[in-house]
N, C-alpha and C positions, 0 to 999 in steps of 0.2 A: 480490404479493410474485413473483418468480420460482420455479421450481417444477424447475429443473435442480438435480441431485443434486451433492451436494459427494463428494468423495473420502474414502470411508471413513465408520465410522460415530461414533466417538468423537469429542469436541473436545476437544484440548489445546493449551493456550498457555499464556502467560507468567502469565496470571491465572485461567485455567479451568483446572482439570484435569479430569478422568474426571468425569464426573457420577454413572456407577455405584459408582465406589469409596467404600465404607462408612468409609473413613479419612479423607474431606474432604467432612465435612458440610456445611462451608463454603461449598463453592465454588457448587452451588446458589444460595446465598443471595445470593451475588456478583453472578452471571449474574442473578439477575433481579431484583438493585438496579439491574443499567445497562437491564437491559430497561424496568423501569417508571419510570426517571429520562426516557427518551428516547418513545416513542412505545404507546399503549395496542393499537395493533394486533401491534407486536413484542410486547408484554408478553405478550398472549394466547401467541403462537406458541412463546415462549421457556416458557412456565408447563405449556404442555401437551410439551413437549421434555423438561422435568425433572421431570415426574408419570409421564413415558414410562419416562427410564432407572431413577428410583426403584423402579418397578413392577417392569423387569426386574432390576431388582438383588436381589428377592424384600424389600425391608423395605416396611413398609406406606406405600402411597402416597394415603393416604385427605385426608389434609390437601392432597397435593399436586395431587390432583384436584378438592378443594373450592375451593382458590384459581384453579386453570384453570378453573373453570366459572364462578364469580363474574365473574373478567376476562370470560370469553365473554361472558357475558349485560351486560356494563356495555359492552364494544366493540361487541356487535350494536345496543346503542340510541343508538347515535353515529350520524345519516345522515354524517358528515367524517369518519368511516374506510371502506378500502378493505373490500370483502365477505370474510367468512372461511371457511375450506375447509369443505364438510361435517361434518367429522369430525375426532375428536384426532389419529388416527395423521398427516392431511394436515396438520395444526397444525406438529404434532412436526417434522414432513421441513420443513417452512419453519422451523420455529426454526432446528434444527440448522443447514440451509444460511447462513442469517442470522451463526449462530454465529460457525459455519467461516470467513465471511470477513475477521467482525469480527476474529477471533482471526488470523486469516493476517496482516490487515495492522497488527496491533497488534503483532506476531513482528517483522514487519519493520520497526517503528519502532525496539524496541528495539534488535535489532541494528545499521540503519543510525546509531545514537545513540550505539551504542560505538567504531563506525567514526570516527563525526564526532569524539568526546574525541580518538581517539588517531590518527586516520588522517594521512597525510601533507600537507602544505601544498599547496595548488593551483598557484602558482608554481611550484616545484621540478616536478611533473608536468608541466607546462607546456614547463618547459624540456626536459626529458627528452624529451619528446613532440619538440620542434623541431628538436634537435640531432640524432634521429633521421632527421626528415625530410631535412633538412640533408644527412644524411651518405647516407640514400637517393637523393635526389638528384642528388649529386657522382660514386655509382656509379652512374646510369642516363647521365648525361652522360660518363663515361670509357668505359661502352660502349658507347654512341652514334659516340663519337670516328671519326673517319674510316678503316679499314686494307681496304688490296688483297685482294679475296675469298680469295685463297690463305692470306694470311697469316692471316686469319680462323681459316681455316679446320683449320690449325696450331695454333693459340690454344688454340682450344677444345677438339683433342683434347689438345693435354700439361696441357688444365687437368681434363677429365675424368679423367685417369689418375689424378690426386689428388683427384677428389673420391670421398663417398660412392657406394657402388653404387647406381643409379636415381635418381641425382639429375641433373637436367638445368636446365643452365644457362639455356634459355629461360622455363621455370618459376620460376627464382630472381628474374631479369629483371621477369616479371611481378608477382610479389612485391613487390620494390624498386618500381615501378612503383603500384602499388597506396597503397603505405606513404608514396608522394609523394602522393597524392593525398586519402589520409584523415589525415593529420595535423593539416589546418587545421581538417577539420569537426569532429574531435576537439576541438581545440585551444578553436574556437570555442563547442563545446558545454558545455565546461568555464567558459569564461569567463561564459556566460550563465546556469549552472548550478552555483557552486561546492560540489561535493560533500563539502567537510571545513570549510563556514562554519556557523559556531556557529548552530539553528535549521533546519538545513535538514531534516534530519529530521524535526522534528514537521512542518514543513509537507507536507513527501510525504505523512507520516501522515493530515493532515486532508484533505489531496486525496484518497486511496486509501478514506476513509470517505465522502467524497462521492458516490465514484461507485457503491461497494457500497450506501449508502441511495438514490443514484440509481435507478439497475439494478431494484433493488425497490420503485422506486414510494411511497416512503416519505419523510418529509421533509427538509431538506438547506437550509431556512433559517437566515441567521447575522445576523438584523438587528441592528444593535449600536448602537438606539434604544431605551435603555431604556424610552421611555413608549411607545414602538409596538412592542414584542417580540412581545405575546400581551393579546389583550384581557382577561386574566385576572391581567394583572401579571405572569406568570412568563416565563421566559424563552424561546426559540426550542427548539423539540424537539433539533436538531441540536446548539446547547448544549449542553446539557442533558448529550445522550449524551457530548460531549468530553470533559464536564468528570466525568460518571461512571464514564466508563474511566479518566477519569486520577486520582483518589480510587483505584483498583484499581492502579494501579501503584508501584512503587519512586519515592520522592521526587524523584529523581534525574531522572526521566523525567519530571515532573510541569512546565509550562510555562505561563505568562501566567494561570496559578491565582490571581490576587489577587483579581479583580472576575466578576461573568458579562459586561459591558460589556467588558472589558479581554480575554476570551477569544472573545468576540463579534469583538470590533476585527482580534484575529489571525485567525483564523477567514479573515474578509474577505479580508486581506492575503495568507492564503498562497495563497488560488485565486485574488484578482489575478494572485500571480506568476506562477505556474501559469496563468493563461488567456494573458499577456504571453511565457511562453515557448513555447506553443503556437503564437501568432501568428507567430511569429520563425519557428518548425520546421514549422509548416505542419501541427502535429497538433490530433488532436481539443480543445478546450476546455474547460476549468472553470472556468466563473463563479460570480462571488457569487451568490447568491441570498437574495436581501430577502423 
């Protein structure tokens, strides 16, 4: 797991509050539920964070410490898990960073889901952009119409007298030309990724969670074959993470929750769509990990 420090020391989000707030005793429980559903390596880091925050609040942290030590011993015994930090403080720092990244991705999902429900239709946005592009192109064409040099000097001088102080016609025309070039690019991007299409916010959330876990060296597999998901018959860890996060969210933000297989298939589709968009735009791809 990366050791980069997140901004700030508190972890706030739409399902996680400040862990040291005694009025929110359920928040650490919700946090550890998500971690334990995902991966033993993350569970150790999050339990260390919870124990550290409870101790900082002046409350009895003995139970939290015991849970951390038990999870650490179990994780250490597993050869398939990444190595642990030397002490609890190191684990807590990793847990804080992971939680901060997951919360940021989840908060963004909630915000975009609201926009998705209330946002304007993409065709209307593209029509507005195309009209703007046409108007800018006509302006550029009119400006480029032939006129003798003296006539242009007179016209520019008269225009300047009626324009705001400091306004520059050349800069204005450069902006118009830039609009002409940008409109087709933006319009194509909207066609490739219709921002207000139902379900797109969820897809983007999955891609963001994948990036967070991949950067930390954590599982990102999302096999949708129930016979090969895991040797013990349980679901892939990443699928379990997404499912656990959704259970902590309002019902309106839960999607594809009818079964683990349906969720795994939806995760794979979201990644495949992101990979296809990245290929078209020559951006880093997020492939489905099996």
